C-alpha angles and dihedrals in degrees: 000000000000114000129229097045121142119255119235089254092053093047091052089056095058107023093097092061095066122095115263113252118251117255093227134049130030114348110255124245116268106274093212091053090051095049090047089054092051091049089051090055091045096052100039099038090220125153115268090243089060093060109129114254090238088081094052129251110344091226091057092051090048092050091050092049091050092047095047091047093053101038094052099252094124091048090049091053091048092048090048093053095042090053090060096060131071108246116214109238097183095079136008123188133208135193142146134230132195120232122195115231121225119232090255091061092074125088103051091172133233098270103083142171111252088243094053112103117239092242094043086234089287125129145140124276135145089292093057118242104011147159127213125221114207109201135194122194140159128247090271093056097254107152108234106175143339139199130199125219139158112288096252094057114116114241095230093062094069102041091105091047090055093049093047090050092049090050089056097049103035096079134110124241089275091058095251120137112257099191144012127174128251092200137015122211120205135159125249091278088076095050107124134128091237091055091050090050093044094052094043089051087056089050090249118134112230113229098191125136119235123250121241090256094053126106102224092197090060095054117102093227138040119242113251101215093179094056091044090063088072093057090090088079090081090052090051090049091053090050090051093048091052090058082078099081093210087063096040089063127021116234100157117102095214130055089226093059093043087050087053089058090050088053090051089052090051090049090050091052094050091048091051091048092048096050104035 
């Protein structure tokens, strides 16, 4: 038996999010078979050409993944699952992690999607050619949003991007917000006066420790040490995500397709949480 297939219960949770097959023309591939094949690639980190034949032709599964990633199907599945959990609004946590890129990840080409960054979210850092995943989650470890940059990008520069993205996606089917944090926990890398001011302006309490050079009396807020202890949930989430080998190392040439794999990992986590 091939591992990493969906259970019947998990398939029932997401089956309604897939596009309805056309009534004319060639019958479409089985959607469940396709999603199982993508999960197999995600979890094993194998090359697409090594996909077992039980999932169908590897090129077909790749084409379906690429199509679903670009037409919003993966995001729709993720939104569907996220709307079925209770998101903790007391504390949200943010952090970034570097991912080494394989040699095959280079050469994204000149013909690009308008949403594809110019650098393909690839850059040089201590680890060589790397990408960085910036992740936002709640106190319960529910992944809320992510953003990809080149590996050398400082985490603090995209905090606002993460929050804006979360504000877009954390809505119900009527377009109303379903969650917003009371406090935000970050490590010392996010300690900056502009970040304190930005979060306070959004009515979010910063939970960020001071640096050695800071004057605590001059800060606009007091550091909540008790709440900060729960920030490790985002580090545990990152560790869990990297158990998917397609996340642990980047093989995709474009940031959009690597982001599609991150979405698949988020989907996998929500399915596990919903059925355990």
